[in-house]
N, C-alpha and C positions, 0 to 999 in steps of 0.2 A: 539555296536555289539549286535544282538540278541541272547537270551539264547540258541537256537538251534545251531546257527553257532558257538559260543563259546564252547558248549558242544562237537560239531564235532571236531572243531580244537583240543580241549584239548585231545580228544579220539584220534586223529590221531598222535599228539605228543607221547602220551603214546604208542601207536603201533610201530611208528618208532623207540622211544627209548628202547623198549623191544624186538622187532621182527625184526626191519630193514626196509629198505625202501620198500622192496618187499611186506611187508605186508600192504602197505598203498593202500587200495583199497575203493572205496565209500561203499560197501557192509559191509566190515569189520570195517570200521568206524561206520557206523550206528549201527551194533551189539554191539560194543564196548561203544559207547556212550548211548545205551538203547533207540535208535531213531527208528522210523518207517522206514521200508525200503524206500528208495529213498530219504530221508532227506537230506542226506549230498550232493548228486547229484543235488538237488534243489539249493543249495547254491554255489557249485562247479561243473560246467558242465563237465569239463575234470581232468583228473589226474594232467595235468600242473597247472589248477587253483587250485587244492587242495593242491600239493605242495607248490604253491604261498602263500596260505593262511596259511598254516603251518608256513612257514618262516616268514610271517608278524606277527602271533599270538607269535611266539618265540620272535621276536623283541620286541613287545609290553610288554610281560612278563620281557625281560631283562632290558627294560626301566625303567620299574616300580621297579624292584630289585635295579637297579643302583642308581635309584633316592633316595631310603632309605639308600643306602651306602654312598652318596655323602655327606649327613649330619654327617657322622662320624668323629671322630677326626683325619683326615688325613691331618692335618696342620703341622706335623713333619715327620722326616724320620720314626721314630717309629710308628707313626700313619698311615702313608701310608702303612708300612709293615704289620701292624697288619690288616688293611682294605683288602688288596691282600691276605694275609693269610685266613681271613674270607670268602672272595670270593672263594678261591680255596676249602676250606672246604665245602662251601654250595653247591657249583657245584658239587661236587663229593660225597655229602651225601644226603642232603634234596633235591636237585634238579638233582640228578644223571640221572634218565630218560631223563628230557629236555636237560641235557648236552650230551648225547648219542646222542639224536635225533639231535641235533646242529650239533655234529661232522659227524654223518651220512650225513646230508645235506651239510656239507662242502664239502664232496666228491662229491656230486652231482653239487656243485657250479662250479667243474671243467668244467662242461659241459653245464652249463645253466648261461647265464649272468644275467637273471632276478634274479634267486636264489643268485647268487653271490653278485648283488647290494643290495639286502635286507640284507644278512649276513654282508656285509661291513658297512652297516648303523649302525648296532647294535655295531661292533667292533669301528667304528670311535667313537661312543658316549663315550665308555670307554677309547680309547686313548686319546680322547681330554681332560677328565677329569684328567687321569693320567698325561698328558703332561702339563696341569695347575699347577698342585701340583709340579711337579718337576722344572717348572719354579720358582715358589715361594721358593722352596727349594734351589735355585741356580744352577741347572744343567746347564752345559755350552752348551750342545745341548739337551734340554728337548724332542725334537721330537724323537731323536735316542734312548734318554735314556727310553722313554715310550715304544717304540717299543721292545728294549731289555727286559725290566722287563715284560711286557706283554707276549712276546715269551716264556720267562722263565716260566711264570705262566700257560701258555698253555701246555708247556711241563709238569709241575707237574700235571696238570689235567689230560691230557693224560694218564700219567703214573698211577695215582690213579684210572682211569676208567678201564684200562687193567691189572693192578695188585693192586687190591683193599685192600692190606695190609694198615695198617695205615702209613699215610704220614705225617710228622711235618715238614712243610716248613718253618716255621719263621726264623730259623737260616740262612738257605741258602739265602732265600729271603731278609734278612737284608744284607748279603754280596753284592748280586748282586744289590740290590738298592744303597749300598754305591759305588758299581764299577760304576753305572750310573752317579752318581754326581761328579766322579772324572774326571778332564779334560784329 
């Protein structure tokens, strides 16, 4: 990816994550990225192409972050819970703006099959990894268990974004994860 394209997409993610989807225009991205006027439209001719680029960039960044988490000590129930708790913490603090952008685009996915497909690829990556771990831990239905655990984590993330008081999810995450392993 060219530096200009990456700068534009990172600025676009920041705009969506801080000001909402209505702020996503070629001109505002150019300004936010410190690029000459027209740079973003050279890479993304339409707004739909720009939205698609943002979703793909989010997918790329998520893949990178999850690849880093995959090497963690998630080979036990406690390790899995620690990793999911770390993920919840990272997405609501360090990567808060990116997470808000993703959730904003999630609503756009209700109207766009293309956006939905890209967001689903990122979610499928995470769900596949969690399913593998739950399989190794002996879950009777690891696919359902992964969906449940990730839905709970999504709820924690949404709660922390909307109500940013301190959230300590580990204890409850452990209970939910244990329930996911119970037949």
